[in-house]
PATOR-820017 format. One record per atom (N, C-alpha, C): atom name; x negated, y negated, z. Coordinates in pm, 1 decimal, decimal comma. Layout:
NODE; CA; X; Y; Z
...
END
This chain:
NODE; N; 3029,6; 889,9; -7801,0
NODE; CA; 3140,1; 818,8; -7863,1
NODE; C; 3165,3; 685,6; -7792,3
NODE; N; 3157,9; 688,0; -7660,5
NODE; CA; 3180,0; 564,9; -7584,7
NODE; C; 3078,7; 458,7; -7623,9
NODE; N; 2955,2; 498,6; -7643,6
NODE; CA; 2852,0; 401,6; -7681,0
NODE; C; 2878,8; 343,4; -7819,5
NODE; N; 2949,1; 415,8; -7904,3
NODE; CA; 2984,5; 362,5; -8036,0
NODE; C; 3076,0; 240,9; -8021,7
NODE; N; 3170,8; 246,8; -7926,7
NODE; CA; 3257,7; 131,4; -7902,4
NODE; C; 3177,6; 12,8; -7851,6
NODE; N; 3083,8; 40,3; -7762,2
NODE; CA; 2999,1; -66,7; -7709,2
NODE; C; 2921,5; -131,7; -7823,2
NODE; N; 2861,4; -49,4; -7907,3
NODE; CA; 2780,5; -101,3; -8018,0
NODE; C; 2866,3; -180,4; -8117,0
NODE; N; 2982,0; -127,1; -8152,6
NODE; CA; 3066,8; -194,6; -8249,7
NODE; C; 3118,7; -327,4; -8194,7
NODE; N; 3158,8; -328,4; -8067,6
NODE; CA; 3205,7; -452,0; -8005,2
NODE; C; 3093,9; -555,0; -8001,9
NODE; N; 2973,0; -510,3; -7971,3
NODE; CA; 2858,7; -603,1; -7966,9
NODE; C; 2829,0; -658,9; -8105,5
NODE; N; 2841,4; -575,7; -8207,3
NODE; CA; 2816,9; -622,2; -8344,7
NODE; C; 2920,5; -726,4; -8384,5
NODE; N; 3046,4; -698,8; -8356,9
NODE; CA; 3152,5; -793,9; -8392,6
NODE; C; 3132,6; -926,2; -8318,8
NODE; N; 3104,6; -916,5; -8188,7
NODE; CA; 3083,8; -1038,2; -8109,6
NODE; C; 2960,8; -1113,5; -8158,5
NODE; N; 2853,8; -1041,8; -8191,5
NODE; CA; 2731,0; -1105,5; -8239,5
NODE; C; 2755,4; -1178,1; -8371,7
NODE; N; 2830,9; -1115,6; -8461,0
NODE; CA; 2862,6; -1181,0; -8588,3
NODE; C; 2941,6; -1309,0; -8565,2
NODE; N; 3034,9; -1302,2; -8474,0
NODE; CA; 3117,1; -1420,4; -8445,6
NODE; C; 3030,1; -1534,5; -8391,8
NODE; N; 2940,7; -1502,6; -8300,2
NODE; CA; 2852,1; -1604,1; -8242,7
NODE; C; 2754,6; -1654,8; -8348,5
NODE; N; 2704,8; -1564,2; -8435,3
NODE; CA; 2612,5; -1602,6; -8541,2
NODE; C; 2676,6; -1704,3; -8636,0
NODE; N; 2806,1; -1690,0; -8659,3
NODE; CA; 2876,2; -1784,0; -8747,5
NODE; C; 2917,0; -1911,4; -8674,4
NODE; N; 2867,2; -1928,3; -8553,1
NODE; CA; 2889,4; -2052,0; -8479,1
NODE; C; 3019,4; -2058,8; -8401,7
NODE; N; 3088,5; -1947,9; -8387,7
NODE; CA; 3214,1; -1948,6; -8313,2
NODE; C; 3189,6; -1899,5; -8171,3
NODE; N; 3249,1; -1966,3; -8076,7
NODE; CA; 3235,4; -1932,3; -7936,1
NODE; C; 3328,6; -1815,8; -7901,4
NODE; N; 3280,6; -1727,0; -7816,5
NODE; CA; 3366,7; -1620,1; -7765,5
NODE; C; 3449,2; -1675,9; -7650,6
NODE; N; 3575,2; -1636,0; -7645,4
NODE; CA; 3660,4; -1679,5; -7534,8
NODE; C; 3619,5; -1603,2; -7408,0
NODE; N; 3657,5; -1654,5; -7291,2
NODE; CA; 3627,4; -1581,1; -7168,0
NODE; C; 3685,9; -1439,3; -7169,3
NODE; N; 3804,6; -1423,6; -7228,6
NODE; CA; 3865,4; -1290,9; -7237,2
NODE; C; 3782,3; -1198,5; -7325,8
NODE; N; 3732,7; -1249,1; -7437,1
NODE; CA; 3649,2; -1167,0; -7524,6
NODE; C; 3518,8; -1128,0; -7454,4
NODE; N; 3459,9; -1220,7; -7379,9
NODE; CA; 3338,7; -1188,1; -7303,0
NODE; C; 3369,1; -1084,0; -7195,5
NODE; N; 3487,1; -1096,3; -7133,4
NODE; CA; 3529,7; -997,4; -7033,4
NODE; C; 3536,0; -858,6; -7095,9
NODE; N; 3592,0; -850,2; -7214,9
NODE; CA; 3604,1; -720,3; -7281,5
NODE; C; 3468,2; -664,9; -7322,9
NODE; N; 3376,9; -751,2; -7365,1
NODE; CA; 3241,0; -706,2; -7397,4
NODE; C; 3176,8; -646,3; -7272,6
NODE; N; 3192,2; -715,2; -7159,5
NODE; CA; 3139,2; -662,2; -7033,5
NODE; C; 3204,5; -528,5; -6998,9
NODE; N; 3336,6; -519,1; -7020,8
NODE; CA; 3408,2; -394,7; -6992,8
NODE; C; 3348,0; -279,6; -7073,3
NODE; N; 3329,7; -300,9; -7203,3
NODE; CA; 3273,5; -194,0; -7286,8
NODE; C; 3134,6; -153,1; -7239,6
NODE; N; 3052,5; -250,3; -7214,2
NODE; CA; 2915,2; -220,7; -7174,6
NODE; C; 2911,1; -148,7; -7041,1
NODE; N; 2979,7; -202,1; -6942,7
NODE; CA; 2973,2; -145,7; -6807,8
NODE; C; 3039,7; -9,4; -6798,6
NODE; N; 3161,3; 1,9; -6849,9
NODE; CA; 3228,3; 132,3; -6841,0
NODE; C; 3161,5; 234,1; -6932,6
NODE; N; 3107,9; 188,6; -7044,5
NODE; CA; 3036,7; 281,1; -7132,7
NODE; C; 2916,3; 342,5; -7064,1
NODE; N; 2837,6; 259,3; -6996,4
NODE; CA; 2720,1; 311,1; -6924,8
NODE; C; 2760,3; 400,8; -6808,2
NODE; N; 2864,0; 361,1; -6734,2
NODE; CA; 2910,3; 445,3; -6622,9
NODE; C; 2960,3; 581,0; -6672,6
NODE; N; 3027,3; 582,0; -6786,0
NODE; CA; 3078,1; 707,1; -6841,6
NODE; C; 2964,9; 795,7; -6891,6
NODE; N; 2866,6; 736,3; -6956,6
NODE; CA; 2752,5; 815,9; -7004,0
NODE; C; 2680,8; 880,7; -6884,9
NODE; N; 2666,0; 804,9; -6776,0
NODE; CA; 2604,5; 863,4; -6656,6
NODE; C; 2688,4; 979,9; -6606,2
NODE; N; 2820,4; 962,6; -6602,3
NODE; CA; 2907,9; 1070,7; -6556,7
NODE; C; 2898,7; 1192,2; -6648,4
NODE; N; 2887,3; 1168,8; -6777,0
NODE; CA; 2875,9; 1280,6; -6871,2
NODE; C; 2744,4; 1355,7; -6853,0
NODE; N; 2637,5; 1285,0; -6816,5
NODE; CA; 2506,4; 1348,1; -6800,0
NODE; C; 2482,5; 1402,4; -6658,8
NODE; N; 2557,6; 1351,6; -6561,2
NODE; CA; 2538,4; 1392,9; -6422,6
NODE; C; 2549,7; 1543,9; -6401,9
NODE; N; 2652,6; 1611,3; -6454,4
NODE; CA; 2659,5; 1757,1; -6434,3
NODE; C; 2538,0; 1831,7; -6490,5
NODE; N; 2485,3; 1783,7; -6602,5
NODE; CA; 2365,7; 1847,6; -6658,5
NODE; C; 2246,4; 1831,6; -6564,8
NODE; N; 2230,7; 1712,6; -6508,9
NODE; CA; 2120,8; 1688,4; -6415,1
NODE; C; 2139,1; 1771,6; -6288,2
NODE; N; 2260,5; 1776,7; -6237,6
NODE; CA; 2286,4; 1853,1; -6114,9
NODE; C; 2269,6; 2002,9; -6135,7
NODE; N; 2291,6; 2048,9; -6258,1
NODE; CA; 2275,7; 2192,7; -6287,1
NODE; C; 2131,7; 2237,4; -6266,0
NODE; N; 2038,1; 2144,4; -6271,4
NODE; CA; 1898,9; 2179,0; -6242,5
NODE; C; 1875,8; 2207,0; -6094,9
NODE; N; 1965,4; 2158,4; -6009,1
NODE; CA; 1952,6; 2179,1; -5865,7
NODE; C; 2043,1; 2290,2; -5813,4
NODE; N; 2164,2; 2297,5; -5867,6
NODE; CA; 2261,3; 2397,6; -5823,3
NODE; C; 2318,6; 2468,8; -5944,4
NODE; N; 2343,7; 2595,6; -5928,3
NODE; CA; 2406,4; 2672,8; -6035,2
NODE; C; 2557,0; 2682,5; -6015,6
NODE; N; 2603,3; 2644,3; -5897,7
NODE; CA; 2744,5; 2655,9; -5863,4
NODE; C; 2824,6; 2541,1; -5925,3
NODE; N; 2915,4; 2575,6; -6014,4
NODE; CA; 2996,6; 2475,1; -6083,6
NODE; C; 3082,4; 2394,8; -5985,9
NODE; N; 3128,5; 2457,2; -5878,3
NODE; CA; 3212,7; 2388,2; -5781,2
NODE; C; 3135,4; 2273,4; -5715,2
NODE; N; 3010,9; 2298,3; -5677,1
NODE; CA; 2929,4; 2192,8; -5615,5
NODE; C; 2904,0; 2080,9; -5715,4
NODE; N; 2871,4; 2116,9; -5837,2
NODE; CA; 2845,4; 2016,7; -5941,4
NODE; C; 2971,2; 1934,3; -5968,4
NODE; N; 3085,2; 2001,7; -5978,1
NODE; CA; 3211,4; 1931,1; -6002,6
NODE; C; 3246,4; 1840,6; -5885,1
NODE; N; 3221,8; 1886,3; -5763,8
NODE; CA; 3251,7; 1805,0; -5645,1
NODE; C; 3166,1; 1677,2; -5643,8
NODE; N; 3036,4; 1690,1; -5665,7
NODE; CA; 2948,8; 1572,4; -5670,7
NODE; C; 2988,4; 1479,2; -5785,1
NODE; N; 3022,3; 1535,4; -5899,6
NODE; CA; 3062,7; 1453,0; -6014,2
NODE; C; 3192,4; 1379,1; -5984,8
NODE; N; 3285,3; 1446,2; -5918,2
NODE; CA; 3412,6; 1382,0; -5882,5
NODE; C; 3388,5; 1268,0; -5784,2
NODE; N; 3300,4; 1289,0; -5687,6
NODE; CA; 3269,7; 1182,7; -5591,0
NODE; C; 3207,1; 1063,5; -5662,7
NODE; N; 3113,2; 1090,1; -5753,0
NODE; CA; 3052,4; 981,0; -5830,7
NODE; C; 3160,9; 904,5; -5906,8
NODE; N; 3250,3; 976,6; -5972,8
NODE; CA; 3355,3; 912,5; -6052,6
NODE; C; 3448,6; 829,9; -5964,1
NODE; N; 3484,6; 882,0; -5847,6
NODE; CA; 3572,8; 808,5; -5755,8
NODE; C; 3506,4; 679,0; -5711,0
NODE; N; 3383,0; 689,5; -5666,0
NODE; CA; 3313,0; 571,7; -5613,8
NODE; C; 3294,6; 467,0; -5723,2
NODE; N; 3246,5; 508,8; -5839,2
NODE; CA; 3221,7; 410,6; -5944,8
NODE; C; 3351,6; 351,9; -5999,3
NODE; N; 3453,6; 435,7; -6019,6
NODE; CA; 3580,1; 384,0; -6074,5
NODE; C; 3650,0; 292,1; -5975,8
NODE; N; 3656,6; 331,2; -5850,8
NODE; CA; 3722,8; 247,1; -5750,2
NODE; C; 3651,9; 113,2; -5738,2
NODE; N; 3521,3; 118,9; -5727,6
NODE; CA; 3443,3; -4,3; -5714,9
NODE; C; 3457,9; -90,5; -5839,4
NODE; N; 3444,3; -28,7; -5955,4
NODE; CA; 3451,3; -106,0; -6079,3
NODE; C; 3591,8; -161,9; -6102,8
NODE; N; 3694,5; -85,2; -6071,2
NODE; CA; 3831,0; -132,0; -6093,0
NODE; C; 3858,3; -258,9; -6011,0
NODE; N; 3816,7; -259,0; -5885,6
NODE; CA; 3834,0; -378,6; -5802,3
NODE; C; 3754,4; -495,7; -5860,3
NODE; N; 3628,8; -470,9; -5895,6
NODE; CA; 3542,7; -573,1; -5953,8
NODE; C; 3603,5; -628,9; -6082,8
NODE; N; 3652,7; -540,9; -6169,0
NODE; CA; 3709,0; -580,9; -6297,3
NODE; C; 3836,8; -663,6; -6280,6
NODE; N; 3924,9; -618,8; -6192,7
NODE; CA; 4050,4; -692,3; -6171,6
NODE; C; 4021,7; -829,8; -6113,4
NODE; N; 3926,6; -839,3; -6019,9
NODE; CA; 3888,5; -970,1; -5964,9
NODE; C; 3832,4; -1061,0; -6074,0
NODE; N; 3752,5; -1004,0; -6162,6
NODE; CA; 3695,5; -1083,4; -6272,5
NODE; C; 3806,0; -1131,3; -6365,9
NODE; N; 3903,3; -1044,7; -6394,1
NODE; CA; 4016,1; -1082,9; -6479,4
NODE; C; 4094,5; -1197,1; -6417,2
NODE; N; 4122,2; -1185,8; -6287,4
NODE; CA; 4198,6; -1288,9; -6218,1
NODE; C; 4123,9; -1421,8; -6215,2
NODE; N; 3992,6; -1416,1; -6199,2
NODE; CA; 3912,2; -1538,3; -6192,1
NODE; C; 3920,1; -1618,4; -6321,9
NODE; N; 3921,6; -1549,8; -6435,7
NODE; CA; 3928,7; -1623,1; -6563,7
NODE; C; 4072,2; -1635,0; -6615,2
NODE; N; 4165,3; -1584,0; -6536,2
NODE; CA; 4306,9; -1586,1; -6573,8
NODE; C; 4328,7; -1522,1; -6710,6
NODE; N; 4267,8; -1406,7; -6726,7
NODE; CA; 4278,0; -1334,2; -6853,4
NODE; C; 4419,6; -1282,0; -6872,8
NODE; N; 4464,3; -1279,6; -6996,0
NODE; CA; 4594,7; -1219,1; -7022,3
NODE; C; 4587,1; -1069,0; -6993,8
NODE; N; 4700,5; -1010,8; -6967,6
NODE; CA; 4703,5; -866,4; -6944,1
NODE; C; 4792,6; -802,5; -7050,2
NODE; N; 4734,1; -778,2; -7167,6
NODE; CA; 4813,4; -712,8; -7272,0
NODE; C; 4847,0; -569,4; -7230,8
NODE; N; 4942,6; -513,0; -7297,8
NODE; CA; 4989,4; -377,9; -7266,4
NODE; C; 4875,9; -275,1; -7262,6
NODE; N; 4782,0; -275,5; -7357,8
NODE; CA; 4673,2; -176,8; -7348,3
NODE; C; 4590,5; -191,6; -7220,1
NODE; N; 4566,1; -312,7; -7175,1
NODE; CA; 4490,0; -333,1; -7051,5
NODE; C; 4567,1; -279,8; -6931,2
NODE; N; 4695,8; -307,3; -6926,8
NODE; CA; 4779,8; -256,5; -6818,0
NODE; C; 4782,1; -103,9; -6818,9
NODE; N; 4794,1; -45,9; -6936,6
NODE; CA; 4792,5; 100,0; -6953,1
NODE; C; 4662,2; 159,2; -6898,2
NODE; N; 4551,1; 96,7; -6930,1
NODE; CA; 4420,8; 145,8; -6885,2
NODE; C; 4408,1; 134,3; -6733,7
NODE; N; 4445,6; 20,0; -6677,7
NODE; CA; 4436,0; 2,5; -6532,5
NODE; C; 4524,2; 103,0; -6458,5
NODE; N; 4644,4; 125,5; -6509,2
NODE; CA; 4733,9; 223,6; -6446,8
NODE; C; 4676,5; 364,4; -6460,6
NODE; N; 4616,4; 393,0; -6574,5
NODE; CA; 4556,5; 525,2; -6595,0
NODE; C; 4444,6; 552,6; -6496,4
NODE; N; 4358,0; 453,6; -6474,9
NODE; CA; 4252,6; 470,7; -6375,5
NODE; C; 4312,2; 483,4; -6235,7
NODE; N; 4422,0; 413,5; -6211,4
NODE; CA; 4491,0; 426,0; -6082,2
NODE; C; 4544,8; 565,7; -6058,5
NODE; N; 4580,3; 635,9; -6163,9
NODE; CA; 4624,9; 775,9; -6152,3
NODE; C; 4504,5; 869,0; -6139,3
NODE; N; 4399,2; 842,2; -6214,8
NODE; CA; 4282,2; 930,6; -6215,1
NODE; C; 4207,0; 930,8; -6083,1
NODE; N; 4201,0; 818,1; -6015,0
NODE; CA; 4124,7; 812,4; -5889,1
NODE; C; 4180,1; 912,2; -5786,3
NODE; N; 4312,6; 915,1; -5761,1
NODE; CA; 4363,5; 1018,5; -5669,2
NODE; C; 4342,6; 1160,5; -5721,7
NODE; N; 4356,0; 1180,2; -5853,4
NODE; CA; 4332,4; 1314,2; -5909,5
NODE; C; 4188,1; 1359,2; -5886,4
NODE; N; 4095,4; 1267,5; -5902,2
NODE; CA; 3955,2; 1301,0; -5877,1
NODE; C; 3931,5; 1328,1; -5728,6
NODE; N; 4000,5; 1253,7; -5642,0
NODE; CA; 3987,5; 1278,6; -5497,8
NODE; C; 4041,0; 1417,5; -5462,4
NODE; N; 4154,2; 1453,4; -5518,4
NODE; CA; 4210,7; 1587,0; -5494,9
NODE; C; 4114,9; 1693,6; -5546,6
NODE; N; 4056,1; 1667,2; -5662,9
NODE; CA; 3959,8; 1761,0; -5719,9
NODE; C; 3837,2; 1773,8; -5630,8
NODE; N; 3782,8; 1660,1; -5588,5
NODE; CA; 3662,5; 1662,2; -5505,6
NODE; C; 3682,6; 1735,3; -5374,2
NODE; N; 3802,2; 1719,6; -5315,7
NODE; CA; 3830,4; 1785,3; -5188,7
NODE; C; 3876,9; 1929,1; -5206,5
NODE; N; 3916,5; 1965,0; -5327,0
NODE; CA; 3963,6; 2100,9; -5352,2
NODE; C; 4093,9; 2132,6; -5281,7
NODE; N; 4182,8; 2034,5; -5269,3
NODE; CA; 4307,9; 2052,9; -5194,2
NODE; C; 4402,4; 2150,5; -5265,5
NODE; N; 4436,6; 2121,3; -5391,2
NODE; CA; 4533,9; 2203,2; -5462,8
NODE; C; 4470,2; 2297,7; -5563,5
NODE; N; 4350,9; 2266,0; -5604,2
NODE; CA; 4279,4; 2350,5; -5699,2
NODE; C; 4130,8; 2339,3; -5672,3
NODE; N; 4060,0; 2437,4; -5719,0
NODE; CA; 3914,8; 2439,4; -5699,8
NODE; C; 3850,0; 2336,2; -5792,9
NODE; N; 3752,4; 2258,9; -5741,8
NODE; CA; 3684,0; 2163,3; -5829,1
NODE; C; 3628,0; 2232,8; -5953,2
NODE; N; 3644,6; 2166,6; -6065,6
NODE; CA; 3604,1; 2225,2; -6192,6
NODE; C; 3547,9; 2116,5; -6283,2
NODE; N; 3453,3; 2156,3; -6364,7
NODE; CA; 3399,5; 2061,5; -6462,6
NODE; C; 3502,2; 2029,7; -6571,4
NODE; N; 3605,7; 2111,6; -6583,6
NODE; CA; 3711,9; 2082,8; -6680,0
NODE; C; 3783,0; 1952,0; -6644,0
NODE; N; 3804,5; 1928,5; -6514,7
NODE; CA; 3867,4; 1803,0; -6471,4
NODE; C; 3774,6; 1685,7; -6502,6
NODE; N; 3646,0; 1704,2; -6480,2
NODE; CA; 3548,8; 1598,1; -6509,5
NODE; C; 3547,7; 1570,0; -6660,3
NODE; N; 3552,7; 1674,6; -6740,4
NODE; CA; 3556,7; 1656,4; -6886,3
NODE; C; 3684,6; 1584,2; -6927,9
NODE; N; 3797,5; 1618,5; -6864,8
NODE; CA; 3924,2; 1551,0; -6896,0
NODE; C; 3916,9; 1403,8; -6857,2
NODE; N; 3852,6; 1374,2; -6744,6
NODE; CA; 3837,1; 1235,3; -6703,6
NODE; C; 3749,2; 1159,4; -6803,4
NODE; N; 3641,9; 1221,2; -6849,3
NODE; CA; 3555,6; 1157,9; -6950,9
NODE; C; 3635,1; 1131,3; -7078,7
NODE; N; 3725,3; 1223,3; -7112,3
NODE; CA; 3812,3; 1202,5; -7227,8
NODE; C; 3902,0; 1080,3; -7203,5
NODE; N; 3955,6; 1067,5; -7081,8
NODE; CA; 4036,2; 950,6; -7048,1
NODE; C; 3953,3; 822,6; -7064,3
NODE; N; 3828,3; 826,8; -7022,3
NODE; CA; 3741,2; 709,9; -7036,8
NODE; C; 3730,0; 670,0; -7183,7
NODE; N; 3720,2; 768,9; -7271,6
NODE; CA; 3714,6; 741,7; -7415,1
NODE; C; 3846,7; 682,4; -7464,0
NODE; N; 3958,4; 739,6; -7420,8
NODE; CA; 4090,2; 688,0; -7459,6
NODE; C; 4106,4; 544,1; -7411,1
NODE; N; 4061,7; 516,0; -7289,1
NODE; CA; 4074,9; 380,1; -7236,7
NODE; C; 3989,5; 282,1; -7317,2
NODE; N; 3871,9; 326,5; -7360,0
NODE; CA; 3788,5; 240,3; -7443,7
NODE; C; 3857,3; 209,5; -7576,4
NODE; N; 3924,2; 307,8; -7633,4
NODE; CA; 3997,9; 286,0; -7758,1
NODE; C; 4110,0; 183,6; -7735,7
NODE; N; 4182,9; 197,9; -7625,7
NODE; CA; 4293,8; 106,2; -7597,1
NODE; C; 4242,7; -36,7; -7579,0
NODE; N; 4134,9; -53,9; -7504,7
NODE; CA; 4079,9; -187,3; -7482,8
NODE; C; 4018,5; -240,9; -7612,3
NODE; N; 3961,4; -152,9; -7692,3
NODE; CA; 3903,8; -195,5; -7819,7
NODE; C; 4011,5; -254,3; -7909,9
NODE; N; 4130,3; -197,3; -7905,6
NODE; CA; 4241,8; -251,8; -7984,5
NODE; C; 4273,4; -393,7; -7938,0
NODE; N; 4275,0; -414,9; -7806,8
NODE; CA; 4295,9; -550,4; -7753,7
NODE; C; 4185,2; -644,3; -7797,7
NODE; N; 4062,7; -593,5; -7796,5
NODE; CA; 3947,0; -673,6; -7834,9
NODE; C; 3960,2; -719,0; -7979,4
NODE; N; 3992,4; -627,6; -8069,2
NODE; CA; 4009,2; -665,1; -8210,1
NODE; C; 4125,7; -761,6; -8228,6
NODE; N; 4231,1; -742,9; -8151,2
NODE; CA; 4347,0; -831,1; -8162,4
NODE; C; 4312,0; -974,8; -8126,5
NODE; N; 4216,4; -994,5; -8035,7
NODE; CA; 4179,0; -1131,5; -7998,5
NODE; C; 4117,4; -1205,4; -8116,6
NODE; N; 4047,5; -1136,5; -8203,0
NODE; CA; 3988,0; -1201,3; -8320,5
NODE; C; 4094,8; -1234,0; -8423,8
NODE; N; 4190,2; -1145,0; -8441,7
NODE; CA; 4297,8; -1168,9; -8537,4
NODE; C; 4385,3; -1284,6; -8488,4
NODE; N; 4416,5; -1288,3; -8359,7
NODE; CA; 4496,9; -1396,8; -8303,7
NODE; C; 4426,3; -1529,8; -8318,4
NODE; N; 4294,6; -1533,6; -8296,2
NODE; CA; 4219,7; -1657,9; -8310,4
NODE; C; 4220,2; -1707,5; -8454,4
NODE; N; 4209,4; -1614,2; -8548,8
NODE; CA; 4208,4; -1653,1; -8689,8
NODE; C; 4345,7; -1703,7; -8731,3
NODE; N; 4454,7; -1641,5; -8680,7
NODE; CA; 4589,3; -1683,7; -8716,1
NODE; C; 4621,1; -1821,8; -8658,3
NODE; N; 4568,7; -1849,8; -8539,4
NODE; CA; 4598,5; -1978,0; -8475,2
NODE; C; 4509,5; -2090,0; -8526,3
NODE; N; 4416,1; -2056,0; -8614,8
NODE; CA; 4328,7; -2157,0; -8671,5
NODE; C; 4207,6; -2185,1; -8587,6
NODE; N; 4187,1; -2107,9; -8482,2
NODE; CA; 4070,5; -2131,0; -8394,5
NODE; C; 3946,3; -2068,2; -8451,4
END
């Protein structure tokens, strides 16, 4: 499902460029967001299957998956926010919602990985993947809004 957002965003952006219209830096930022987070999420979705070939213990698989998610999300979140600041991108409500959501998920994944309050489970990893899909939907709404705003302003 995540790759569907990437594909649709790429098609919309490609059509816009084909018709001779330039993408704004914010629109390019969102295209990068879809592509990068989409690929990271697909890897996370496939990681437990790959690890199951090495270990049968769900706790070990969930722990490794949680560590992967923490490292990639933390690293990407810093990278993404720096990129946003560099181009002085607007921060619409959906973008703020997504950034705050990842800010909540990172500690939850750390708690899961360490097994502090509950035993690591693939259910938490699946819930996080669901959040990744929800965040893509929220950002996709912002992405579509940029095209409508440009058309209304005559750009």
